mmCIF file of the N, C-alpha and C atoms, coordinates in Angstrom:
data_MODEL
# 
_entry.id   MODEL 
# 
loop_
_atom_site.group_PDB 
_atom_site.id 
_atom_site.type_symbol 
_atom_site.label_atom_id 
_atom_site.label_alt_id 
_atom_site.label_comp_id 
_atom_site.label_asym_id 
_atom_site.label_entity_id 
_atom_site.label_seq_id 
_atom_site.pdbx_PDB_ins_code 
_atom_site.Cartn_x 
_atom_site.Cartn_y 
_atom_site.Cartn_z 
_atom_site.occupancy 
_atom_site.B_iso_or_equiv 
_atom_site.pdbx_formal_charge 
_atom_site.auth_seq_id 
_atom_site.auth_comp_id 
_atom_site.auth_asym_id 
_atom_site.auth_atom_id 
_atom_site.pdbx_PDB_model_num 
ATOM 1   N N  . MET A 1 1  ? -10.583 20.846  15.192  1.00 0.00 ? 1  MET A N  1 
ATOM 2   C CA . MET A 1 1  ? -10.555 19.608  14.453  1.00 0.00 ? 1  MET A CA 1 
ATOM 3   C C  . MET A 1 1  ? -9.085  19.522  13.699  1.00 0.00 ? 1  MET A C  1 
ATOM 4   N N  . GLN A 1 2  ? -8.819  20.578  13.108  1.00 0.00 ? 2  GLN A N  1 
ATOM 5   C CA . GLN A 1 2  ? -7.548  20.621  12.275  1.00 0.00 ? 2  GLN A CA 1 
ATOM 6   C C  . GLN A 1 2  ? -6.254  20.229  13.000  1.00 0.00 ? 2  GLN A C  1 
ATOM 7   N N  . ASP A 1 3  ? -6.294  20.483  14.361  1.00 0.00 ? 3  ASP A N  1 
ATOM 8   C CA . ASP A 1 3  ? -5.143  20.092  15.280  1.00 0.00 ? 3  ASP A CA 1 
ATOM 9   C C  . ASP A 1 3  ? -5.054  18.635  15.537  1.00 0.00 ? 3  ASP A C  1 
ATOM 10  N N  . ARG A 1 4  ? -6.095  17.914  15.184  1.00 0.00 ? 4  ARG A N  1 
ATOM 11  C CA . ARG A 1 4  ? -6.234  16.435  15.304  1.00 0.00 ? 4  ARG A CA 1 
ATOM 12  C C  . ARG A 1 4  ? -5.700  15.629  14.158  1.00 0.00 ? 4  ARG A C  1 
ATOM 13  N N  . LEU A 1 5  ? -5.690  16.279  13.027  1.00 0.00 ? 5  LEU A N  1 
ATOM 14  C CA . LEU A 1 5  ? -5.193  15.585  11.785  1.00 0.00 ? 5  LEU A CA 1 
ATOM 15  C C  . LEU A 1 5  ? -3.738  15.346  11.811  1.00 0.00 ? 5  LEU A C  1 
ATOM 16  N N  . ARG A 1 6  ? -3.272  14.242  11.166  1.00 0.00 ? 6  ARG A N  1 
ATOM 17  C CA . ARG A 1 6  ? -1.908  13.843  11.104  1.00 0.00 ? 6  ARG A CA 1 
ATOM 18  C C  . ARG A 1 6  ? -1.593  13.650  9.556   1.00 0.00 ? 6  ARG A C  1 
ATOM 19  N N  . PRO A 1 7  ? -0.390  13.778  9.134   1.00 0.00 ? 7  PRO A N  1 
ATOM 20  C CA . PRO A 1 7  ? 0.023   13.488  7.849   1.00 0.00 ? 7  PRO A CA 1 
ATOM 21  C C  . PRO A 1 7  ? -0.265  12.012  7.581   1.00 0.00 ? 7  PRO A C  1 
ATOM 22  N N  . LEU A 1 8  ? -0.689  11.693  6.378   1.00 0.00 ? 8  LEU A N  1 
ATOM 23  C CA . LEU A 1 8  ? -0.952  10.250  5.997   1.00 0.00 ? 8  LEU A CA 1 
ATOM 24  C C  . LEU A 1 8  ? 0.323   9.473   5.726   1.00 0.00 ? 8  LEU A C  1 
ATOM 25  N N  . VAL A 1 9  ? 1.294   10.166  5.276   1.00 0.00 ? 9  VAL A N  1 
ATOM 26  C CA . VAL A 1 9  ? 2.571   9.463   4.966   1.00 0.00 ? 9  VAL A CA 1 
ATOM 27  C C  . VAL A 1 9  ? 3.703   10.343  5.511   1.00 0.00 ? 9  VAL A C  1 
ATOM 28  N N  . ASN A 1 10 ? 4.845   9.636   5.934   1.00 0.00 ? 10 ASN A N  1 
ATOM 29  C CA . ASN A 1 10 ? 5.988   10.291  6.429   1.00 0.00 ? 10 ASN A CA 1 
ATOM 30  C C  . ASN A 1 10 ? 6.760   10.790  5.288   1.00 0.00 ? 10 ASN A C  1 
ATOM 31  N N  . ARG A 1 11 ? 7.979   11.318  5.584   1.00 0.00 ? 11 ARG A N  1 
ATOM 32  C CA . ARG A 1 11 ? 8.758   12.010  4.506   1.00 0.00 ? 11 ARG A CA 1 
ATOM 33  C C  . ARG A 1 11 ? 9.306   10.970  3.691   1.00 0.00 ? 11 ARG A C  1 
ATOM 34  N N  . GLY A 1 12 ? 9.843   9.847   4.122   1.00 0.00 ? 12 GLY A N  1 
ATOM 35  C CA . GLY A 1 12 ? 10.289  8.706   3.246   1.00 0.00 ? 12 GLY A CA 1 
ATOM 36  C C  . GLY A 1 12 ? 9.347   8.239   2.248   1.00 0.00 ? 12 GLY A C  1 
ATOM 37  N N  . GLU A 1 13 ? 8.152   7.968   2.871   1.00 0.00 ? 13 GLU A N  1 
ATOM 38  C CA . GLU A 1 13 ? 7.014   7.291   2.114   1.00 0.00 ? 13 GLU A CA 1 
ATOM 39  C C  . GLU A 1 13 ? 6.641   8.446   0.993   1.00 0.00 ? 13 GLU A C  1 
ATOM 40  N N  . SER A 1 14 ? 6.629   9.584   1.388   1.00 0.00 ? 14 SER A N  1 
ATOM 41  C CA . SER A 1 14 ? 6.215   10.632  0.483   1.00 0.00 ? 14 SER A CA 1 
ATOM 42  C C  . SER A 1 14 ? 7.095   10.686  -0.684  1.00 0.00 ? 14 SER A C  1 
ATOM 43  N N  . ALA A 1 15 ? 8.493   10.671  -0.404  1.00 0.00 ? 15 ALA A N  1 
ATOM 44  C CA . ALA A 1 15 ? 9.556   10.767  -1.452  1.00 0.00 ? 15 ALA A CA 1 
ATOM 45  C C  . ALA A 1 15 ? 9.392   9.561   -2.439  1.00 0.00 ? 15 ALA A C  1 
ATOM 46  N N  . VAL A 1 16 ? 9.200   8.408   -1.807  1.00 0.00 ? 16 VAL A N  1 
ATOM 47  C CA . VAL A 1 16 ? 8.945   7.181   -2.720  1.00 0.00 ? 16 VAL A CA 1 
ATOM 48  C C  . VAL A 1 16 ? 7.628   7.241   -3.540  1.00 0.00 ? 16 VAL A C  1 
ATOM 49  N N  . LEU A 1 17 ? 6.633   7.798   -2.935  1.00 0.00 ? 17 LEU A N  1 
ATOM 50  C CA . LEU A 1 17 ? 5.414   8.024   -3.580  1.00 0.00 ? 17 LEU A CA 1 
ATOM 51  C C  . LEU A 1 17 ? 5.607   8.952   -4.785  1.00 0.00 ? 17 LEU A C  1 
ATOM 52  N N  . ASP A 1 18 ? 6.370   10.016  -4.651  1.00 0.00 ? 18 ASP A N  1 
ATOM 53  C CA . ASP A 1 18 ? 6.611   10.825  -5.752  1.00 0.00 ? 18 ASP A CA 1 
ATOM 54  C C  . ASP A 1 18 ? 7.326   10.214  -6.848  1.00 0.00 ? 18 ASP A C  1 
ATOM 55  N N  . ILE A 1 19 ? 8.396   9.347   -6.557  1.00 0.00 ? 19 ILE A N  1 
ATOM 56  C CA . ILE A 1 19 ? 8.939   8.596   -7.616  1.00 0.00 ? 19 ILE A CA 1 
ATOM 57  C C  . ILE A 1 19 ? 8.050   7.594   -8.280  1.00 0.00 ? 19 ILE A C  1 
ATOM 58  N N  . ALA A 1 20 ? 7.267   6.881   -7.524  1.00 0.00 ? 20 ALA A N  1 
ATOM 59  C CA . ALA A 1 20 ? 6.240   6.047   -8.014  1.00 0.00 ? 20 ALA A CA 1 
ATOM 60  C C  . ALA A 1 20 ? 5.214   6.837   -8.915  1.00 0.00 ? 20 ALA A C  1 
ATOM 61  N N  . ARG A 1 21 ? 4.986   7.942   -8.650  1.00 0.00 ? 21 ARG A N  1 
ATOM 62  C CA . ARG A 1 21 ? 3.995   8.776   -9.512  1.00 0.00 ? 21 ARG A CA 1 
ATOM 63  C C  . ARG A 1 21 ? 4.612   8.915   -10.850 1.00 0.00 ? 21 ARG A C  1 
ATOM 64  N N  . ALA A 1 22 ? 5.882   9.285   -10.852 1.00 0.00 ? 22 ALA A N  1 
ATOM 65  C CA . ALA A 1 22 ? 6.638   9.603   -12.092 1.00 0.00 ? 22 ALA A CA 1 
ATOM 66  C C  . ALA A 1 22 ? 6.717   8.329   -12.966 1.00 0.00 ? 22 ALA A C  1 
ATOM 67  N N  . VAL A 1 23 ? 7.038   7.269   -12.292 1.00 0.00 ? 23 VAL A N  1 
ATOM 68  C CA . VAL A 1 23 ? 7.233   5.987   -13.070 1.00 0.00 ? 23 VAL A CA 1 
ATOM 69  C C  . VAL A 1 23 ? 5.877   5.467   -13.584 1.00 0.00 ? 23 VAL A C  1 
ATOM 70  N N  . CYS A 1 24 ? 4.854   5.634   -12.640 1.00 0.00 ? 24 CYS A N  1 
ATOM 71  C CA . CYS A 1 24 ? 3.496   5.167   -13.117 1.00 0.00 ? 24 CYS A CA 1 
ATOM 72  C C  . CYS A 1 24 ? 2.894   6.001   -14.246 1.00 0.00 ? 24 CYS A C  1 
ATOM 73  N N  . LYS A 1 25 ? 3.321   7.211   -14.329 1.00 0.00 ? 25 LYS A N  1 
ATOM 74  C CA . LYS A 1 25 ? 2.922   8.061   -15.352 1.00 0.00 ? 25 LYS A CA 1 
ATOM 75  C C  . LYS A 1 25 ? 3.386   7.579   -16.637 1.00 0.00 ? 25 LYS A C  1 
ATOM 76  N N  . ALA A 1 26 ? 4.625   7.002   -16.667 1.00 0.00 ? 26 ALA A N  1 
ATOM 77  C CA . ALA A 1 26 ? 5.203   6.644   -17.876 1.00 0.00 ? 26 ALA A CA 1 
ATOM 78  C C  . ALA A 1 26 ? 4.839   5.241   -18.222 1.00 0.00 ? 26 ALA A C  1 
ATOM 79  N N  . THR A 1 27 ? 4.250   4.459   -17.202 1.00 0.00 ? 27 THR A N  1 
ATOM 80  C CA . THR A 1 27 ? 3.947   3.040   -17.523 1.00 0.00 ? 27 THR A CA 1 
ATOM 81  C C  . THR A 1 27 ? 2.479   2.733   -17.461 1.00 0.00 ? 27 THR A C  1 
ATOM 82  N N  . GLY A 1 28 ? 1.540   3.660   -17.285 1.00 0.00 ? 28 GLY A N  1 
ATOM 83  C CA . GLY A 1 28 ? 0.206   3.437   -17.334 1.00 0.00 ? 28 GLY A CA 1 
ATOM 84  C C  . GLY A 1 28 ? -0.257  2.699   -16.160 1.00 0.00 ? 28 GLY A C  1 
ATOM 85  N N  . THR A 1 29 ? 0.419   2.914   -14.988 1.00 0.00 ? 29 THR A N  1 
ATOM 86  C CA . THR A 1 29 ? -0.020  2.190   -13.795 1.00 0.00 ? 29 THR A CA 1 
ATOM 87  C C  . THR A 1 29 ? -0.422  3.331   -12.753 1.00 0.00 ? 29 THR A C  1 
ATOM 88  N N  . GLU A 1 30 ? -0.838  3.030   -11.622 1.00 0.00 ? 30 GLU A N  1 
ATOM 89  C CA . GLU A 1 30 ? -1.314  3.948   -10.615 1.00 0.00 ? 30 GLU A CA 1 
ATOM 90  C C  . GLU A 1 30 ? -0.747  3.741   -9.198  1.00 0.00 ? 30 GLU A C  1 
ATOM 91  N N  . PRO A 1 31 ? -0.137  4.653   -8.570  1.00 0.00 ? 31 PRO A N  1 
ATOM 92  C CA . PRO A 1 31 ? 0.423   4.537   -7.221  1.00 0.00 ? 31 PRO A CA 1 
ATOM 93  C C  . PRO A 1 31 ? -0.679  4.746   -6.158  1.00 0.00 ? 31 PRO A C  1 
ATOM 94  N N  . PHE A 1 32 ? -0.489  4.089   -4.991  1.00 0.00 ? 32 PHE A N  1 
ATOM 95  C CA . PHE A 1 32 ? -1.443  4.188   -3.860  1.00 0.00 ? 32 PHE A CA 1 
ATOM 96  C C  . PHE A 1 32 ? -0.460  4.122   -2.668  1.00 0.00 ? 32 PHE A C  1 
ATOM 97  N N  . ALA A 1 33 ? -0.898  4.913   -1.595  1.00 0.00 ? 33 ALA A N  1 
ATOM 98  C CA . ALA A 1 33 ? -0.195  4.901   -0.289  1.00 0.00 ? 33 ALA A CA 1 
ATOM 99  C C  . ALA A 1 33 ? -1.027  4.177   0.786   1.00 0.00 ? 33 ALA A C  1 
ATOM 100 N N  . LYS A 1 34 ? -0.303  3.515   1.600   1.00 0.00 ? 34 LYS A N  1 
ATOM 101 C CA . LYS A 1 34 ? -0.867  2.887   2.732   1.00 0.00 ? 34 LYS A CA 1 
ATOM 102 C C  . LYS A 1 34 ? -2.090  1.923   2.448   1.00 0.00 ? 34 LYS A C  1 
ATOM 103 N N  . ILE A 1 35 ? -1.830  0.991   1.693   1.00 0.00 ? 35 ILE A N  1 
ATOM 104 C CA . ILE A 1 35 ? -2.909  -0.019  1.296   1.00 0.00 ? 35 ILE A CA 1 
ATOM 105 C C  . ILE A 1 35 ? -2.763  -1.120  2.261   1.00 0.00 ? 35 ILE A C  1 
ATOM 106 N N  . ARG A 1 36 ? -3.877  -1.526  2.851   1.00 0.00 ? 36 ARG A N  1 
ATOM 107 C CA . ARG A 1 36 ? -3.850  -2.720  3.776   1.00 0.00 ? 36 ARG A CA 1 
ATOM 108 C C  . ARG A 1 36 ? -3.504  -3.961  3.018   1.00 0.00 ? 36 ARG A C  1 
ATOM 109 N N  . ILE A 1 37 ? -2.741  -4.856  3.573   1.00 0.00 ? 37 ILE A N  1 
ATOM 110 C CA . ILE A 1 37 ? -2.208  -6.066  3.009   1.00 0.00 ? 37 ILE A CA 1 
ATOM 111 C C  . ILE A 1 37 ? -3.547  -6.900  2.545   1.00 0.00 ? 37 ILE A C  1 
ATOM 112 N N  . ALA A 1 38 ? -4.539  -7.070  3.482   1.00 0.00 ? 38 ALA A N  1 
ATOM 113 C CA . ALA A 1 38 ? -5.578  -7.773  3.146   1.00 0.00 ? 38 ALA A CA 1 
ATOM 114 C C  . ALA A 1 38 ? -6.560  -7.200  2.159   1.00 0.00 ? 38 ALA A C  1 
ATOM 115 N N  . ASP A 1 39 ? -6.304  -5.849  1.685   1.00 0.00 ? 39 ASP A N  1 
ATOM 116 C CA . ASP A 1 39 ? -7.027  -5.295  0.643   1.00 0.00 ? 39 ASP A CA 1 
ATOM 117 C C  . ASP A 1 39 ? -6.345  -5.552  -0.767  1.00 0.00 ? 39 ASP A C  1 
ATOM 118 N N  . ALA A 1 40 ? -5.050  -5.968  -0.659  1.00 0.00 ? 40 ALA A N  1 
ATOM 119 C CA . ALA A 1 40 ? -4.264  -6.134  -1.802  1.00 0.00 ? 40 ALA A CA 1 
ATOM 120 C C  . ALA A 1 40 ? -4.130  -7.688  -2.253  1.00 0.00 ? 40 ALA A C  1 
ATOM 121 N N  . ILE A 1 41 ? -4.177  -8.504  -1.066  1.00 0.00 ? 41 ILE A N  1 
ATOM 122 C CA . ILE A 1 41 ? -3.920  -9.846  -1.336  1.00 0.00 ? 41 ILE A CA 1 
ATOM 123 C C  . ILE A 1 41 ? -5.134  -10.626 -0.705  1.00 0.00 ? 41 ILE A C  1 
ATOM 124 N N  . ARG A 1 42 ? -5.732  -11.516 -1.327  1.00 0.00 ? 42 ARG A N  1 
ATOM 125 C CA . ARG A 1 42 ? -6.761  -12.434 -0.887  1.00 0.00 ? 42 ARG A CA 1 
ATOM 126 C C  . ARG A 1 42 ? -6.101  -13.260 0.219   1.00 0.00 ? 42 ARG A C  1 
ATOM 127 N N  . ILE A 1 43 ? -6.612  -13.098 1.479   1.00 0.00 ? 43 ILE A N  1 
ATOM 128 C CA . ILE A 1 43 ? -6.118  -13.959 2.519   1.00 0.00 ? 43 ILE A CA 1 
ATOM 129 C C  . ILE A 1 43 ? -7.075  -15.023 3.027   1.00 0.00 ? 43 ILE A C  1 
ATOM 130 N N  . GLU A 1 44 ? -8.363  -14.726 2.664   1.00 0.00 ? 44 GLU A N  1 
ATOM 131 C CA . GLU A 1 44 ? -9.439  -15.746 3.067   1.00 0.00 ? 44 GLU A CA 1 
ATOM 132 C C  . GLU A 1 44 ? -9.098  -17.024 2.481   1.00 0.00 ? 44 GLU A C  1 
ATOM 133 N N  . GLY A 1 45 ? -9.095  -18.183 3.278   1.00 0.00 ? 45 GLY A N  1 
ATOM 134 C CA . GLY A 1 45 ? -8.954  -19.441 2.805   1.00 0.00 ? 45 GLY A CA 1 
ATOM 135 C C  . GLY A 1 45 ? -7.428  -19.789 2.410   1.00 0.00 ? 45 GLY A C  1 
ATOM 136 N N  . SER A 1 46 ? -6.555  -18.894 2.731   1.00 0.00 ? 46 SER A N  1 
ATOM 137 C CA . SER A 1 46 ? -5.141  -19.053 2.269   1.00 0.00 ? 46 SER A CA 1 
ATOM 138 C C  . SER A 1 46 ? -4.303  -20.010 3.117   1.00 0.00 ? 46 SER A C  1 
ATOM 139 N N  . GLY A 1 47 ? -4.956  -20.436 4.230   1.00 0.00 ? 47 GLY A N  1 
ATOM 140 C CA . GLY A 1 47 ? -4.185  -21.410 5.072   1.00 0.00 ? 47 GLY A CA 1 
ATOM 141 C C  . GLY A 1 47 ? -3.067  -20.899 6.011   1.00 0.00 ? 47 GLY A C  1 
ATOM 142 N N  . ILE A 1 48 ? -2.857  -19.566 5.896   1.00 0.00 ? 48 ILE A N  1 
ATOM 143 C CA . ILE A 1 48 ? -1.864  -18.959 6.777   1.00 0.00 ? 48 ILE A CA 1 
ATOM 144 C C  . ILE A 1 48 ? -2.297  -19.002 8.224   1.00 0.00 ? 48 ILE A C  1 
ATOM 145 N N  . PHE A 1 49 ? -1.213  -19.002 9.096   1.00 0.00 ? 49 PHE A N  1 
ATOM 146 C CA . PHE A 1 49 ? -1.483  -19.083 10.555  1.00 0.00 ? 49 PHE A CA 1 
ATOM 147 C C  . PHE A 1 49 ? -2.299  -17.860 11.093  1.00 0.00 ? 49 PHE A C  1 
ATOM 148 N N  . ASP A 1 50 ? -3.069  -18.138 12.167  1.00 0.00 ? 50 ASP A N  1 
ATOM 149 C CA . ASP A 1 50 ? -3.998  -17.072 12.673  1.00 0.00 ? 50 ASP A CA 1 
ATOM 150 C C  . ASP A 1 50 ? -3.246  -15.724 12.945  1.00 0.00 ? 50 ASP A C  1 
ATOM 151 N N  . SER A 1 51 ? -2.115  -15.892 13.393  1.00 0.00 ? 51 SER A N  1 
ATOM 152 C CA . SER A 1 51 ? -1.293  -14.590 13.677  1.00 0.00 ? 51 SER A CA 1 
ATOM 153 C C  . SER A 1 51 ? -0.816  -13.874 12.415  1.00 0.00 ? 51 SER A C  1 
ATOM 154 N N  . LEU A 1 52 ? -0.521  -14.503 11.364  1.00 0.00 ? 52 LEU A N  1 
ATOM 155 C CA . LEU A 1 52 ? -0.350  -13.857 10.113  1.00 0.00 ? 52 LEU A CA 1 
ATOM 156 C C  . LEU A 1 52 ? -1.581  -13.270 9.494   1.00 0.00 ? 52 LEU A C  1 
ATOM 157 N N  . TYR A 1 53 ? -2.693  -14.005 9.706   1.00 0.00 ? 53 TYR A N  1 
ATOM 158 C CA . TYR A 1 53 ? -3.874  -13.630 9.238   1.00 0.00 ? 53 TYR A CA 1 
ATOM 159 C C  . TYR A 1 53 ? -4.379  -12.203 9.874   1.00 0.00 ? 53 TYR A C  1 
ATOM 160 N N  . LYS A 1 54 ? -4.196  -12.199 11.159  1.00 0.00 ? 54 LYS A N  1 
ATOM 161 C CA . LYS A 1 54 ? -4.544  -10.924 11.943  1.00 0.00 ? 54 LYS A CA 1 
ATOM 162 C C  . LYS A 1 54 ? -3.598  -9.856  11.574  1.00 0.00 ? 54 LYS A C  1 
ATOM 163 N N  . TYR A 1 55 ? -2.266  -10.158 11.233  1.00 0.00 ? 55 TYR A N  1 
ATOM 164 C CA . TYR A 1 55 ? -1.250  -9.104  10.915  1.00 0.00 ? 55 TYR A CA 1 
ATOM 165 C C  . TYR A 1 55 ? -1.748  -8.617  9.584   1.00 0.00 ? 55 TYR A C  1 
ATOM 166 N N  . ALA A 1 56 ? -2.165  -9.393  8.636   1.00 0.00 ? 56 ALA A N  1 
ATOM 167 C CA . ALA A 1 56 ? -2.472  -9.016  7.269   1.00 0.00 ? 56 ALA A CA 1 
ATOM 168 C C  . ALA A 1 56 ? -3.806  -8.035  7.379   1.00 0.00 ? 56 ALA A C  1 
ATOM 169 N N  . LEU A 1 57 ? -4.642  -8.339  8.395   1.00 0.00 ? 57 LEU A N  1 
ATOM 170 C CA . LEU A 1 57 ? -5.915  -7.444  8.400   1.00 0.00 ? 57 LEU A CA 1 
ATOM 171 C C  . LEU A 1 57 ? -5.397  -6.039  9.010   1.00 0.00 ? 57 LEU A C  1 
ATOM 172 N N  . SER A 1 58 ? -4.332  -5.930  9.708   1.00 0.00 ? 58 SER A N  1 
ATOM 173 C CA . SER A 1 58 ? -4.069  -4.664  10.406  1.00 0.00 ? 58 SER A CA 1 
ATOM 174 C C  . SER A 1 58 ? -2.846  -3.951  9.748   1.00 0.00 ? 58 SER A C  1 
ATOM 175 N N  . ALA A 1 59 ? -1.917  -4.550  9.069   1.00 0.00 ? 59 ALA A N  1 
ATOM 176 C CA . ALA A 1 59 ? -0.772  -4.065  8.478   1.00 0.00 ? 59 ALA A CA 1 
ATOM 177 C C  . ALA A 1 59 ? -1.013  -3.443  7.052   1.00 0.00 ? 59 ALA A C  1 
ATOM 178 N N  . HIS A 1 60 ? -0.033  -2.677  6.610   1.00 0.00 ? 60 HIS A N  1 
ATOM 179 C CA . HIS A 1 60 ? -0.325  -2.090  5.271   1.00 0.00 ? 60 HIS A CA 1 
ATOM 180 C C  . HIS A 1 60 ? 0.979   -1.993  4.518   1.00 0.00 ? 60 HIS A C  1 
ATOM 181 N N  . PHE A 1 61 ? 0.979   -1.900  3.233   1.00 0.00 ? 61 PHE A N  1 
ATOM 182 C CA . PHE A 1 61 ? 2.114   -1.607  2.300   1.00 0.00 ? 61 PHE A CA 1 
ATOM 183 C C  . PHE A 1 61 ? 2.260   -0.142  2.361   1.00 0.00 ? 61 PHE A C  1 
ATOM 184 N N  . ASP A 1 62 ? 3.472   0.407   2.419   1.00 0.00 ? 62 ASP A N  1 
ATOM 185 C CA . ASP A 1 62 ? 3.717   1.834   2.309   1.00 0.00 ? 62 ASP A CA 1 
ATOM 186 C C  . ASP A 1 62 ? 3.140   2.436   1.044   1.00 0.00 ? 62 ASP A C  1 
ATOM 187 N N  . ASN A 1 63 ? 3.512   1.738   -0.104  1.00 0.00 ? 63 ASN A N  1 
ATOM 188 C CA . ASN A 1 63 ? 3.154   2.227   -1.290  1.00 0.00 ? 63 ASN A CA 1 
ATOM 189 C C  . ASN A 1 63 ? 2.738   0.886   -2.237  1.00 0.00 ? 63 ASN A C  1 
ATOM 190 N N  . LEU A 1 64 ? 1.716   1.073   -3.025  1.00 0.00 ? 64 LEU A N  1 
ATOM 191 C CA . LEU A 1 64 ? 1.371   -0.099  -3.830  1.00 0.00 ? 64 LEU A CA 1 
ATOM 192 C C  . LEU A 1 64 ? 1.090   0.517   -5.162  1.00 0.00 ? 64 LEU A C  1 
ATOM 193 N N  . VAL A 1 65 ? 1.654   -0.134  -6.345  1.00 0.00 ? 65 VAL A N  1 
ATOM 194 C CA . VAL A 1 65 ? 1.541   0.207   -7.629  1.00 0.00 ? 65 VAL A CA 1 
ATOM 195 C C  . VAL A 1 65 ? 0.377   -0.643  -8.184  1.00 0.00 ? 65 VAL A C  1 
ATOM 196 N N  . SER A 1 66 ? -0.630  -0.251  -8.832  1.00 0.00 ? 66 SER A N  1 
ATOM 197 C CA . SER A 1 66 ? -1.673  -0.937  -9.294  1.00 0.00 ? 66 SER A CA 1 
ATOM 198 C C  . SER A 1 66 ? -1.697  -0.914  -10.913 1.00 0.00 ? 66 SER A C  1 
ATOM 199 N N  . LYS A 1 67 ? -1.829  -2.129  -11.466 1.00 0.00 ? 67 LYS A N  1 
ATOM 200 C CA . LYS A 1 67 ? -2.127  -2.192  -12.984 1.00 0.00 ? 67 LYS A CA 1 
ATOM 201 C C  . LYS A 1 67 ? -3.381  -2.805  -13.152 1.00 0.00 ? 67 LYS A C  1 
ATOM 202 N N  . ASN A 1 68 ? -4.305  -2.190  -13.999 1.00 0.00 ? 68 ASN A N  1 
ATOM 203 C CA . ASN A 1 68 ? -5.621  -2.765  -14.258 1.00 0.00 ? 68 ASN A CA 1 
ATOM 204 C C  . ASN A 1 68 ? -6.379  -3.047  -12.901 1.00 0.00 ? 68 ASN A C  1 
ATOM 205 N N  . ASN A 1 69 ? -6.284  -2.185  -11.979 1.00 0.00 ? 69 ASN A N  1 
ATOM 206 C CA . ASN A 1 69 ? -6.987  -2.222  -10.718 1.00 0.00 ? 69 ASN A CA 1 
ATOM 207 C C  . ASN A 1 69 ? -6.499  -3.396  -9.876  1.00 0.00 ? 69 ASN A C  1 
ATOM 208 N N  . MET A 1 70 ? -5.359  -4.038  -10.113 1.00 0.00 ? 70 MET A N  1 
ATOM 209 C CA . MET A 1 70 ? -4.816  -5.134  -9.305  1.00 0.00 ? 70 MET A CA 1 
ATOM 210 C C  . MET A 1 70 ? -3.404  -4.717  -8.829  1.00 0.00 ? 70 MET A C  1 
ATOM 211 N N  . GLY A 1 71 ? -3.146  -5.163  -7.565  1.00 0.00 ? 71 GLY A N  1 
ATOM 212 C CA . GLY A 1 71 ? -1.757  -4.883  -7.018  1.00 0.00 ? 71 GLY A CA 1 
ATOM 213 C C  . GLY A 1 71 ? -0.708  -5.347  -8.061  1.00 0.00 ? 71 GLY A C  1 
ATOM 214 N N  . TYR A 1 72 ? 0.266   -4.566  -8.284  1.00 0.00 ? 72 TYR A N  1 
ATOM 215 C CA . TYR A 1 72 ? 1.365   -5.003  -9.154  1.00 0.00 ? 72 TYR A CA 1 
ATOM 216 C C  . TYR A 1 72 ? 2.712   -4.966  -8.588  1.00 0.00 ? 72 TYR A C  1 
ATOM 217 N N  . LEU A 1 73 ? 2.936   -4.088  -7.661  1.00 0.00 ? 73 LEU A N  1 
ATOM 218 C CA . LEU A 1 73 ? 4.266   -3.902  -6.952  1.00 0.00 ? 73 LEU A CA 1 
ATOM 219 C C  . LEU A 1 73 ? 4.028   -3.322  -5.651  1.00 0.00 ? 73 LEU A C  1 
ATOM 220 N N  . ALA A 1 74 ? 4.419   -3.949  -4.509  1.00 0.00 ? 74 ALA A N  1 
ATOM 221 C CA . ALA A 1 74 ? 4.238   -3.408  -3.241  1.00 0.00 ? 74 ALA A CA 1 
ATOM 222 C C  . ALA A 1 74 ? 5.626   -2.934  -2.775  1.00 0.00 ? 74 ALA A C  1 
ATOM 223 N N  . ILE A 1 75 ? 5.672   -1.788  -2.107  1.00 0.00 ? 75 ILE A N  1 
ATOM 224 C CA . ILE A 1 75 ? 6.842   -1.106  -1.571  1.00 0.00 ? 75 ILE A CA 1 
ATOM 225 C C  . ILE A 1 75 ? 6.693   -0.855  -0.185  1.00 0.00 ? 75 ILE A C  1 
ATOM 226 N N  . GLU A 1 76 ? 7.644   -1.388  0.618   1.00 0.00 ? 76 GLU A N  1 
ATOM 227 C CA . GLU A 1 76 ? 7.557   -1.156  2.078   1.00 0.00 ? 76 GLU A CA 1 
ATOM 228 C C  . GLU A 1 76 ? 9.045   -0.566  2.435   1.00 0.00 ? 76 GLU A C  1 
ATOM 229 N N  . ILE A 1 77 ? 8.822   0.535   3.145   1.00 0.00 ? 77 ILE A N  1 
ATOM 230 C CA . ILE A 1 77 ? 10.117  1.415   3.528   1.00 0.00 ? 77 ILE A CA 1 
ATOM 231 C C  . ILE A 1 77 ? 10.411  1.012   5.007   1.00 0.00 ? 77 ILE A C  1 
# 
């Protein structure tokens, strides 16, 4: 099973996440990695095209900073 596991973030994403962790510690926010767009932004009833809706269901932000359990800053590398 161990040979089937893959890293969750690449080197660049990991480096930015480390910076985000340091900034978040000082600002009372919390960093997350690979958060799906549809989990951070309400897309239901938004009126966006079907193709964008499907994209939002499958794509993710590389890093997301949360404040009060709400998305505050999205980072895409």
